[in-house]
C-alpha positions as CSV (number, residue, x, y, z in Angstrom):
1,X,0.0,0.0,0.0
2,X,1.1,3.6,-0.6
3,X,2.5,5.6,2.2
4,X,0.0,8.0,3.8
5,X,0.2,11.6,2.7
6,X,0.2,12.9,6.3
7,X,1.9,10.6,8.8
8,X,0.2,10.9,12.2
9,X,1.8,10.9,15.6
10,X,-0.5,10.2,18.6
11,X,1.0,11.1,21.9
12,X,-0.9,8.8,24.2
13,X,-1.0,9.8,27.9
14,X,-3.0,7.7,30.4
15,X,-1.6,7.3,33.9
16,X,-3.9,4.3,34.7
17,X,-4.3,2.4,31.4
18,X,-5.8,-0.7,33.0
19,X,-8.7,1.5,34.2
20,X,-9.3,3.0,30.8
21,X,-12.5,2.2,29.0
22,X,-12.1,4.6,26.1
23,X,-8.6,6.1,25.6
24,X,-6.7,2.8,25.4
25,X,-9.3,1.3,23.0
26,X,-8.9,4.4,20.8
27,X,-5.1,3.9,20.9
28,X,-5.4,0.2,20.0
29,X,-7.6,1.0,17.0
30,X,-5.3,3.8,15.9
31,X,-2.3,1.5,16.0
32,X,-3.8,-0.7,13.3
33,X,-4.0,2.1,10.8
34,X,-1.2,2.6,8.3
35,X,0.7,5.9,8.7
36,X,-0.2,6.2,12.4
37,X,2.4,6.1,15.2
38,X,1.0,5.6,18.7
39,X,3.6,6.8,21.3
40,X,2.7,5.8,24.8
41,X,4.7,8.3,27.0
42,X,3.7,6.7,30.3
43,X,5.0,3.4,29.1
44,X,8.1,5.0,27.6
45,X,8.9,7.3,30.6
46,X,7.6,5.9,33.9
47,X,10.3,7.9,35.7
48,X,9.2,11.2,33.9
49,X,12.7,11.5,32.4
50,X,11.9,12.4,28.9
51,X,14.3,12.0,26.0
52,X,13.9,15.4,24.5
53,X,15.9,14.9,21.2
54,X,14.1,11.7,20.5
55,X,10.7,13.3,21.0
56,X,11.6,16.2,18.8
57,X,12.7,13.9,16.1
58,X,9.4,12.1,16.3
59,X,7.6,15.4,15.8
60,X,9.7,16.2,12.8
61,X,8.7,12.9,11.1
62,X,5.0,13.5,11.3
63,X,2.5,16.0,9.8
64,X,-0.3,15.5,12.2
65,X,0.1,15.5,16.0
66,X,-2.7,14.3,18.3
67,X,-2.7,14.4,22.1
68,X,-4.8,11.3,23.2
69,X,-5.7,11.5,26.9
70,X,-8.4,11.6,29.6
71,X,-9.5,15.2,30.2
72,X,-8.1,15.3,33.8
73,X,-9.2,18.4,35.7
74,X,-10.1,20.1,32.4
75,X,-6.6,19.5,31.2
76,X,-4.1,16.7,30.6
77,X,-2.3,14.1,32.8
78,X,0.9,15.3,34.5
79,X,3.4,13.6,32.2
80,X,1.8,15.2,29.1
81,X,2.1,18.6,30.7
82,X,5.8,17.8,31.5
83,X,6.2,16.7,27.9
84,X,5.0,20.0,26.7
85,X,7.3,21.9,29.0
86,X,10.5,20.1,28.0
87,X,9.9,19.0,24.4
88,X,8.3,22.2,22.9
89,X,11.4,24.3,23.5
90,X,12.1,27.8,22.3
91,X,14.2,27.6,19.1
92,X,12.5,24.2,18.2
93,X,8.8,24.7,18.5
94,X,8.5,28.5,18.6
95,X,10.6,31.6,18.5
96,X,12.6,33.3,15.8
97,X,14.2,30.0,14.7
98,X,11.6,27.6,16.1
99,X,9.8,26.5,12.9
100,X,9.8,22.7,13.2
101,X,6.1,22.5,13.9
102,X,4.9,25.1,11.4
103,X,1.8,24.0,9.5
104,X,1.5,20.6,11.2
105,X,-2.1,19.8,12.3
106,X,-2.8,19.5,16.0
107,X,-5.8,18.6,18.2
108,X,-6.7,16.8,21.4
109,X,-8.6,13.5,21.4
110,X,-10.1,13.2,24.9
111,X,-12.5,11.2,27.1
112,X,-14.4,13.4,29.5
113,X,-16.6,12.4,32.4
114,X,-19.2,15.1,32.2
115,X,-22.1,15.1,29.8
116,X,-22.2,17.1,26.5
117,X,-24.8,19.4,28.1
118,X,-22.5,20.2,31.0
119,X,-19.9,21.4,28.4
120,X,-22.4,23.7,26.8
121,X,-21.1,26.6,28.9
122,X,-24.6,27.1,30.5
123,X,-24.1,24.8,33.6
124,X,-21.7,24.8,36.6
125,X,-18.8,24.0,34.3
126,X,-19.3,27.5,32.9
127,X,-17.2,26.9,29.8
128,X,-17.5,24.8,26.6
129,X,-15.1,22.0,26.0
130,X,-13.4,24.1,23.3
131,X,-13.0,27.0,25.7
132,X,-11.5,24.7,28.3
133,X,-9.0,23.5,25.7
134,X,-7.9,27.0,25.0
135,X,-4.4,26.5,26.5
136,X,-3.8,23.7,23.9
137,X,-5.1,26.0,21.2
138,X,-2.7,28.7,22.2
139,X,0.2,26.2,22.4
140,X,-0.6,25.2,18.8
141,X,-0.9,28.8,17.6
142,X,2.4,29.8,19.3
143,X,4.0,26.9,17.4
144,X,2.5,28.0,14.1
145,X,0.4,24.8,13.9
146,X,-3.0,24.3,12.4
147,X,-5.4,23.9,15.4
148,X,-8.5,21.8,15.2
149,X,-11.2,21.5,17.9
150,X,-11.2,18.5,20.3
151,X,-12.4,15.1,19.3
152,X,-14.2,14.1,22.5
153,X,-16.4,11.4,24.0
154,X,-18.3,12.9,26.9
155,X,-20.0,10.9,29.7
156,X,-17.3,8.5,28.9
157,X,-17.9,6.2,31.9
158,X,-21.3,5.2,30.6
159,X,-20.6,5.3,26.8
160,X,-20.3,1.5,26.3
161,X,-23.5,0.7,28.3
162,X,-25.3,3.4,26.3
163,X,-24.0,2.1,22.9
164,X,-22.1,5.3,22.2
165,X,-18.6,3.9,22.3
166,X,-18.7,1.8,19.1
167,X,-19.9,4.7,16.9
168,X,-17.3,6.9,18.5
169,X,-14.5,4.4,17.7
170,X,-15.8,4.2,14.1
171,X,-15.7,8.0,13.7
172,X,-12.2,8.0,15.2
173,X,-11.1,5.5,12.6
174,X,-12.6,7.5,9.8
175,X,-11.1,10.7,11.1
176,X,-7.6,9.2,11.2
177,X,-8.0,7.8,7.7
178,X,-9.1,11.2,6.4
179,X,-6.2,13.0,8.1
180,X,-3.7,10.4,6.8
181,X,-5.1,10.7,3.2
182,X,-5.2,14.5,3.3
183,X,-8.9,14.5,2.5
184,X,-10.2,16.2,5.6
185,X,-11.5,19.8,5.0
186,X,-9.3,21.5,7.6
187,X,-11.0,24.9,7.2
188,X,-14.4,23.4,7.8
189,X,-13.1,21.3,10.7
190,X,-11.4,24.2,12.4
191,X,-14.7,26.2,12.4
192,X,-16.6,23.4,14.2
193,X,-17.1,23.3,18.0
194,X,-16.0,19.6,18.0
195,X,-14.5,17.1,15.6
196,X,-17.0,14.4,14.8
197,X,-19.1,12.6,12.2
198,X,-20.5,15.9,11.0
199,X,-17.0,17.2,10.3
200,X,-16.3,14.1,8.1
201,X,-19.5,14.3,6.1
202,X,-19.1,15.8,2.7
203,X,-20.6,19.3,2.5
204,X,-24.1,19.5,0.9
205,X,-23.9,20.6,-2.7
206,X,-25.0,24.1,-3.4
207,X,-28.4,24.2,-5.0
208,X,-28.3,24.7,-8.7
209,X,-29.5,28.1,-9.8
210,X,-33.1,28.1,-11.1
211,X,-33.4,28.4,-14.9
212,X,-34.2,32.0,-15.8
213,X,-37.6,32.6,-17.4
214,X,-36.7,34.3,-20.6
215,X,-40.3,34.6,-21.9
216,X,-40.8,38.0,-20.4
217,X,-37.5,39.3,-21.7
218,X,-38.3,38.0,-25.1
219,X,-41.8,39.7,-25.1
220,X,-40.2,43.0,-24.1
221,X,-37.9,42.7,-27.1
222,X,-40.8,42.4,-29.6
223,X,-42.1,45.6,-31.2
224,X,-45.4,47.0,-30.0
225,X,-48.4,45.2,-31.4
226,X,-50.0,48.5,-32.6
227,X,-53.5,46.8,-32.6
228,X,-52.7,44.2,-35.3
């Protein structure tokens, strides 16, 4: 098979993988897709001593970067935050000479315990999920990356029992295929509150213009009847 147009790097961060009902299944599915690298940083760095040059080289080799993690305290697990601190250095990821991540696509793929209604910004959470992910968006913009909104499964603990997990995994697979093939409409995706099935659906074709009625114009072009 041909190589993917956009190789994808998934930075997987789950501090308790055996308790995971969503994130680790997403990682396992992603690992089966050609052109996708799943990099489990908790397995790689249990002592939190991150090999910065190795991580930066991984980033250079991929065109899409995804943080896959539970949405712990409206953010990311501790090791992923440490990864950001030490890997995304000035002069590599940002700054006058830090152009290594320019134009790479970035987004978070998360599992969240609260319901979609609670992330509407109208309940005690106060903010939408995209607003809560603003630090990641700013990180991407500082690094001159193309930021896309989160791909999220809310009420994750009950998703399997409510038959929402299987469709979510199917959409996740389709999203990765579209990203790898370069067929995802990035402008349309970036304007959405979430990445999801609606983002992947082809846009509805614009209605064809109605044929112009030329009879009136033709009658106006005729000379006056003058009573004949």
